[in-house]
Wavefront OBJ file of the C-alpha trace (Angstrom):
o trace
v 24.371 -35.348 7.671
v 26.539 -34.553 10.445
v 26.302 -36.464 13.544
v 24.367 -34.113 15.942
v 21.962 -33.426 12.767
v 21.378 -36.971 13.186
v 21.017 -37.366 16.568
v 18.026 -34.518 16.381
v 16.663 -36.222 13.462
v 16.553 -39.331 15.504
v 15.424 -38.099 18.574
v 12.529 -36.426 16.559
v 11.523 -39.171 15.065
v 11.131 -41.662 18.285
v 9.093 -39.453 20.108
v 7.002 -38.962 17.137
v 7.011 -42.945 16.794
v 5.968 -43.334 20.257
v 2.980 -40.748 20.218
v 1.840 -43.010 17.175
v 1.989 -45.924 19.092
v 0.046 -44.623 21.964
v -2.497 -43.063 19.207
v -2.961 -46.529 17.920
v -4.226 -48.446 20.884
v -6.356 -45.632 21.611
v -7.992 -46.564 18.611
v -8.128 -50.485 18.341
v -10.730 -52.854 19.747
v -9.938 -54.178 23.301
v -9.235 -57.829 22.446
v -7.112 -60.811 24.317
v -4.763 -60.226 21.492
v -4.244 -56.719 21.309
v -4.032 -56.309 25.418
v -1.392 -58.752 25.022
v 0.935 -56.672 22.688
v -0.220 -53.250 24.350
v 1.940 -53.052 27.496
v 5.232 -54.452 25.685
v 4.541 -52.605 22.511
v 4.286 -49.268 24.315
v 7.238 -50.143 26.701
v 9.127 -50.556 23.659
v 8.229 -47.713 22.212
v 8.839 -45.144 24.669
v 11.696 -46.918 26.081
v 13.119 -46.499 22.444
v 12.309 -42.215 22.411
v 13.992 -42.533 25.897
v 17.761 -43.889 25.217
v 17.604 -41.885 21.627
v 16.869 -38.652 23.322
v 19.713 -39.916 25.639
v 22.026 -40.125 22.860
v 22.236 -36.281 22.546
v 23.405 -36.165 25.777
v 25.448 -38.632 26.187
v 29.043 -37.690 28.174
v 31.549 -39.723 26.327
v 32.129 -42.214 23.398
v 31.048 -45.246 25.372
v 28.194 -43.781 26.830
v 26.816 -42.755 23.409
v 27.378 -46.680 22.174
v 25.937 -47.865 25.013
v 22.730 -46.054 24.101
v 22.634 -46.710 20.588
v 22.797 -50.338 21.335
v 19.848 -49.974 23.810
v 18.179 -47.988 21.309
v 18.721 -50.771 18.442
v 17.271 -53.108 21.022
v 14.191 -51.385 21.599
v 13.583 -50.662 17.909
v 13.981 -54.289 16.942
v 11.222 -55.138 19.510
v 9.133 -52.672 18.438
v 9.229 -54.354 14.889
v 8.666 -57.923 16.203
v 5.143 -56.278 18.192
v 4.053 -54.886 15.822
v 4.369 -57.616 12.927
v 2.247 -59.596 15.880
v 0.015 -56.998 15.619
v -0.366 -57.280 12.015
v -0.351 -61.048 12.189
v -3.429 -60.928 15.048
v -5.861 -58.909 12.591
v -7.319 -55.582 13.332
v -9.055 -52.910 11.456
v -5.776 -50.567 11.828
v -4.025 -52.151 9.462
v -2.602 -49.236 7.457
v -1.724 -47.801 10.618
v 0.449 -50.709 11.830
v 1.777 -50.588 8.354
v 2.777 -46.856 8.426
v 4.318 -47.461 12.407
v 6.471 -50.131 10.561
v 8.171 -48.196 7.822
v 8.783 -45.249 10.579
v 10.676 -48.076 12.796
v 12.552 -49.234 9.678
v 13.675 -46.094 8.879
v 14.984 -45.637 12.503
v 16.235 -49.055 12.454
v 18.582 -47.378 9.606
v 19.106 -43.998 11.120
v 20.382 -45.785 13.999
v 22.999 -47.537 12.036
v 24.917 -44.796 10.716
v 23.773 -42.397 13.850
v 27.066 -41.156 15.470
v 29.139 -40.450 12.580
v 31.354 -37.110 13.958
v 30.782 -33.623 12.482
v 33.439 -32.844 9.766
v 35.289 -30.014 10.882
v 35.706 -26.695 9.049
v 38.782 -26.341 7.149
v 40.376 -22.995 6.729
v 40.611 -21.870 3.257
v 44.447 -22.330 2.044
v 46.125 -18.970 0.652
v 46.146 -19.359 -3.011
v 49.440 -18.833 -4.406
v 50.667 -17.597 -7.789
v 51.795 -20.658 -9.632
v 52.927 -21.199 -13.153
v 50.578 -22.228 -15.847
v 49.677 -25.701 -14.551
v 50.220 -28.880 -16.828
v 47.113 -30.358 -17.994
v 45.815 -33.203 -15.965
v 43.003 -35.696 -16.291
v 40.104 -34.548 -13.801
v 39.656 -36.396 -10.467
v 37.628 -39.227 -10.440
v 33.740 -38.573 -9.384
v 32.865 -39.354 -5.854
v 31.325 -42.881 -5.372
v 27.521 -43.063 -4.496
v 26.642 -43.430 -0.283
v 23.865 -45.757 -1.143
v 22.439 -47.693 -3.686
v 21.891 -45.538 -6.758
v 20.160 -47.445 -8.773
v 21.569 -50.533 -8.086
v 19.806 -53.816 -8.534
v 19.445 -55.671 -5.134
v 18.526 -59.387 -4.848
v 16.893 -60.277 -1.435
v 16.054 -64.090 -0.824
v 14.027 -62.516 2.205
v 10.634 -64.923 2.867
v 8.930 -63.535 6.586
v 9.746 -59.869 5.784
v 9.851 -59.459 2.277
v 7.953 -56.111 2.400
v 9.603 -54.765 4.566
v 13.008 -55.805 2.772
v 11.652 -54.312 -0.476
v 11.366 -50.852 1.272
v 14.629 -50.722 2.740
v 16.536 -51.332 -0.603
v 14.044 -48.535 -2.206
v 14.843 -45.848 0.891
v 18.434 -46.465 0.286
v 18.391 -46.036 -3.617
v 18.425 -49.577 -4.865
v 16.179 -51.378 -7.351
v 14.587 -54.380 -5.047
v 14.789 -57.562 -6.543
v 12.998 -60.012 -3.542
v 12.051 -63.562 -3.999
v 11.671 -65.999 -1.485
v 14.053 -69.050 -0.713
v 12.493 -70.728 1.744
v 8.873 -71.116 3.776
v 8.123 -72.797 7.271
v 6.331 -75.423 7.437
v 5.180 -76.901 11.030
v 5.589 -80.527 12.059
v 2.456 -82.142 12.593
v 2.133 -84.183 16.529
v 1.817 -86.828 14.744
v 5.571 -86.970 13.404
v 7.053 -85.102 16.185
v 6.736 -86.523 19.572
v 9.414 -84.620 20.822
v 7.068 -81.559 21.723
v 4.595 -83.659 24.056
v 7.557 -85.343 25.441
v 9.097 -82.240 26.291
v 5.680 -81.077 28.047
v 5.958 -84.340 30.086
v 9.367 -83.603 30.924
v 8.882 -79.967 31.997
v 6.060 -80.646 34.211
v 7.928 -83.928 36.033
v 10.716 -81.498 36.908
v 12.816 -83.510 34.013
v 14.673 -80.755 32.338
v 17.119 -78.487 33.853
v 18.100 -76.217 31.140
v 15.547 -75.048 28.317
v 17.558 -73.056 25.050
v 14.799 -70.986 23.063
v 16.298 -70.015 19.827
v 13.779 -68.376 17.708
v 11.031 -66.095 18.387
v 8.390 -67.990 16.096
v 9.748 -71.472 17.870
v 8.957 -70.150 21.074
v 5.720 -69.106 20.174
v 4.478 -71.945 18.528
v 5.909 -74.534 21.338
v 3.820 -72.940 24.368
v 0.650 -72.439 21.616
v 1.340 -76.947 21.196
v 1.929 -77.178 25.157
v -0.849 -75.246 26.005
v -3.393 -77.516 23.833
v -2.451 -80.306 26.661
v -0.876 -78.552 29.633
v -2.564 -75.811 31.863
v -0.608 -72.173 31.177
v -0.485 -72.048 35.148
v 1.250 -75.684 35.296
v 3.715 -74.509 32.288
v 4.608 -71.515 33.883
v 5.582 -72.865 37.172
v 7.739 -76.173 35.677
v 9.708 -72.846 33.779
v 10.338 -71.288 37.061
v 12.244 -74.168 38.246
v 14.273 -74.101 34.628
v 16.979 -72.620 33.616
v 15.519 -70.536 30.150
v 18.220 -69.074 27.776
v 16.947 -67.191 24.632
v 19.198 -66.499 21.782
v 18.756 -62.485 21.948
v 15.666 -60.551 22.449
v 13.241 -61.927 19.592
v 12.840 -65.397 21.627
v 12.747 -63.594 24.674
v 9.498 -61.366 23.823
v 8.254 -64.177 22.476
v 8.753 -66.347 26.006
v 7.146 -62.607 28.183
v 4.392 -62.760 25.099
v 3.508 -66.418 25.457
v 3.996 -67.253 29.672
v 4.417 -63.388 30.914
v 8.007 -64.759 31.813
v 11.464 -63.350 31.866
v 14.872 -65.678 30.312
v 17.550 -65.845 32.939
v 19.799 -65.607 30.350
v 19.351 -63.401 26.780
v 22.754 -64.587 24.509
v 24.041 -61.590 23.293
v 24.781 -60.478 19.579
v 25.721 -61.688 16.959
v 23.472 -64.529 18.410
v 24.977 -67.832 16.994
v 25.464 -70.964 18.557
v 29.062 -70.135 19.696
v 27.865 -67.581 21.760
v 24.886 -69.735 23.136
v 27.646 -72.270 24.344
v 29.928 -69.635 25.584
v 27.139 -67.678 27.398
v 26.337 -70.857 29.509
v 29.919 -71.566 30.015
v 30.205 -68.773 32.009
v 26.861 -68.005 33.610
v 25.709 -72.062 33.926
v 27.714 -74.844 32.804
v 25.892 -77.978 32.055
v 27.858 -80.735 33.005
v 25.669 -83.278 34.332
v 22.736 -81.290 33.082
v 19.173 -82.050 30.776
v 19.124 -79.700 28.155
v 16.239 -79.007 26.136
v 17.185 -76.715 22.927
v 14.108 -75.903 20.402
v 15.437 -75.829 17.183
v 14.343 -73.993 14.016
v 13.752 -74.734 10.682
v 17.194 -77.096 10.105
v 19.082 -79.168 13.332
v 22.196 -77.476 14.164
v 24.450 -80.490 14.737
v 27.344 -78.166 16.040
v 25.306 -77.001 18.964
v 23.485 -80.286 19.957
v 27.555 -81.814 19.706
v 29.273 -78.511 21.940
v 26.563 -79.239 24.595
v 27.041 -82.869 24.725
v 31.397 -82.338 24.601
v 30.185 -80.300 27.794
v 28.624 -83.145 29.747
v 25.116 -82.144 29.064
v 22.395 -84.780 28.284
v 20.775 -83.020 25.039
v 16.663 -83.115 24.249
v 16.376 -81.308 20.749
v 12.827 -80.127 20.259
v 12.135 -79.145 16.289
v 9.257 -77.163 15.490
v 8.894 -76.344 12.428
v 11.017 -77.259 8.965
v 11.862 -75.011 6.631
v 11.474 -76.148 2.868
v 11.240 -74.500 -0.884
v 8.993 -72.382 -1.627
v 5.793 -73.966 -3.320
v 6.494 -72.364 -6.691
v 10.256 -72.148 -7.097
v 9.754 -70.581 -10.540
v 10.648 -66.868 -9.135
v 13.412 -67.826 -7.214
v 14.995 -69.948 -10.571
v 14.256 -66.777 -12.705
v 16.245 -64.324 -10.406
v 19.029 -66.984 -9.977
v 19.015 -67.136 -13.975
v 19.498 -63.436 -14.014
v 22.425 -63.357 -11.302
v 24.341 -66.066 -13.738
v 23.591 -63.493 -16.794
v 25.043 -60.720 -14.894
v 22.480 -58.512 -14.477
v 22.100 -57.692 -10.739
v 24.755 -56.041 -8.720
v 24.074 -57.041 -4.902
v 22.752 -59.962 -2.786
v 21.731 -60.044 0.774
v 21.622 -62.558 2.911
v 19.911 -63.106 5.467
v 19.007 -67.038 6.606
v 21.822 -69.883 5.973
v 18.779 -71.747 4.667
v 18.505 -69.292 1.766
v 21.857 -70.473 0.297
v 21.396 -74.231 0.703
v 17.967 -73.965 -1.222
v 19.881 -71.885 -3.539
v 22.490 -74.466 -4.077
v 20.087 -77.453 -4.274
v 17.949 -75.272 -7.014
v 21.484 -74.501 -9.142
v 22.489 -78.817 -8.476
v 19.298 -79.710 -10.526
v 19.848 -77.029 -12.938
v 23.722 -77.830 -13.179
v 24.568 -73.959 -13.106
v 26.163 -74.128 -9.948
v 29.448 -73.071 -11.212
v 28.330 -70.230 -13.712
v 26.607 -68.948 -10.309
v 29.690 -68.927 -8.710
v 31.384 -67.337 -11.521
v 28.414 -64.570 -11.232
v 29.017 -63.864 -7.559
v 32.900 -62.860 -7.887
v 31.136 -59.933 -10.179
v 28.858 -58.826 -7.284
v 28.633 -57.996 -4.006
v 27.491 -60.324 -1.749
v 26.418 -59.242 1.605
v 25.547 -61.723 4.815
v 23.876 -60.349 7.664
v 25.881 -62.321 10.481
v 28.192 -65.176 11.180
v 26.141 -67.767 10.455
v 25.122 -66.829 7.017
v 28.392 -66.438 6.398
v 29.405 -69.573 7.746
v 27.257 -71.256 4.739
v 28.345 -69.322 2.161
v 32.200 -70.441 3.013
v 30.945 -73.837 3.196
v 30.120 -73.162 -0.746
v 32.825 -71.131 -1.670
v 30.702 -68.330 -2.136
v 32.303 -64.903 -1.706
v 31.229 -62.533 1.537
v 32.073 -59.042 0.225
v 30.414 -57.342 3.536
v 28.826 -58.103 7.112
v 27.035 -55.229 8.864
v 28.225 -53.775 12.456
v 25.003 -55.536 13.952
v 23.207 -58.576 12.414
v 19.860 -56.637 11.913
v 18.256 -56.568 8.392
v 17.680 -52.534 8.666
v 21.877 -52.231 9.630
v 22.324 -54.727 6.401
v 21.007 -52.681 4.036
v 21.729 -49.140 5.210
v 25.621 -50.564 5.597
v 25.777 -52.177 2.443
v 24.394 -49.731 0.516
v 27.039 -47.175 1.896
v 30.154 -49.665 0.770
v 28.343 -51.448 -2.551
v 29.761 -49.023 -5.280
v 33.203 -49.213 -3.399
v 33.202 -52.756 -3.433
v 31.900 -53.394 -7.035
v 35.041 -50.671 -8.107
v 37.606 -53.045 -6.478
v 35.890 -56.059 -7.100
v 36.137 -54.959 -10.909
v 39.270 -53.903 -10.489
v 40.783 -57.020 -9.340
l 1 2 3 4 5 6 7 8 9 10 11 12 13 14 15 16 17 18 19 20 21 22 23 24 25 26 27 28 29 30 31 32 33 34 35 36 37 38 39 40 41 42 43 44 45 46 47 48 49 50 51 52 53 54 55 56 57 58 59 60 61 62 63 64 65 66 67 68 69 70 71 72 73 74 75 76 77 78 79 80 81 82 83 84 85 86 87 88 89 90 91 92 93 94 95 96 97 98 99 100 101 102 103 104 105 106 107 108 109 110 111 112 113 114 115 116 117 118 119 120 121 122 123 124 125 126 127 128 129 130 131 132 133 134 135 136 137 138 139 140 141 142 143 144 145 146 147 148 149 150 151 152 153 154 155 156 157 158 159 160 161 162 163 164 165 166 167 168 169 170 171 172 173 174 175 176 177 178 179 180 181 182 183 184 185 186 187 188 189 190 191 192 193 194 195 196 197 198 199 200 201 202 203 204 205 206 207 208 209 210 211 212 213 214 215 216 217 218 219 220 221 222 223 224 225 226 227 228 229 230 231 232 233 234 235 236 237 238 239 240 241 242 243 244 245 246 247 248 249 250 251 252 253 254 255 256 257 258 259 260 261 262 263 264 265 266 267 268 269 270 271 272 273 274 275 276 277 278 279 280 281 282 283 284 285 286 287 288 289 290 291 292 293 294 295 296 297 298 299 300 301 302 303 304 305 306 307 308 309 310 311 312 313 314 315 316 317 318 319 320 321 322 323 324 325 326 327 328 329 330 331 332 333 334 335 336 337 338 339 340 341 342 343 344 345 346 347 348 349 350 351 352 353 354 355 356 357 358 359 360 361 362 363 364 365 366 367 368 369 370 371 372 373 374 375 376 377 378 379 380 381 382 383 384 385 386 387 388 389 390 391 392 393 394 395 396 397 398 399 400 401 402 403 404 405 406 407 408 409 410 411 412 413 414 415 416 417 418 419 420 421 422 423
């Protein structure tokens, strides 16, 4: 498919998707949940269609990439709001799932959109040559998708979407969760309530929100103790930083507030610190950090080194699945050489895998097996964890998004396997 075909297809798909979103809300009951989600989701879907339309009219390569990046962010927002709509529970679950499938296809298409059209090469005149010397036939071209490879994913929250993405890109998905999220009981987590007191008393200068799920959970808890208007007023006097679009969208939904800064991709703790260095140096400031499944000591230490008084606020913990049987079975399949690709979307997945392997005494066998398969990491944080355990990183996508990871890995998988087997 040429670049122009891709932009035309993308424009048509996003327009149809936006129409589908508008029709969806015409059929949904007007509950507080659906009304809260309607405005940001409709805005994200229609903006996605508009930015995709602008791709075909881009006047320069920079303009094209700028519009594609905007459209990718819009598509990611659509996935987030549709997931929330699923969680809210409606009588339109089938329609919502269909729209989720559409937008995951759009995410994948955006990741390859923009490849230039191949020029037409005129035929070379035929020269009369002597009888050719017999030679070996040229090698067959490598497939441009997974083409039947068995692809392991350790995704939990978006396991269904991950399986569909792998299938659409020609793979045989083997998706088993490597972690689960456990809310920390309030009786074990006074940090959340202390944060509420500090916010109301204006004793916090900067709030850093690291995840969408954690942001929603944080303000759901705080609203059980403090009026919503008090929290909103307190945060308006606080400098709010969100690590990427998901916590920004969650902040908008929970409190109808915009962050002061949204940290750019790849959204690691390094970007959090460097963004603060540029826009809001933290020396002498009181900084609260909403944490995710595990604490990030590097982020906390970097803030302290810059002179901040740091106040970590854990919301939930990552734990192994209640039933580790499926995960142990898949690790055995990897060790046996029955898997060709492994996709890592979260550093904690690797921590939990290594924990189980240590229990079984099969760490060395697993590391040896990984040297014979393609290991793809969604981004720098996951890659850092892989390096910590001396595991290979064969591929990182151009953007740290699930759809891009699957699409771009599928295009490279056979070539990477061939290289590893030759080595």
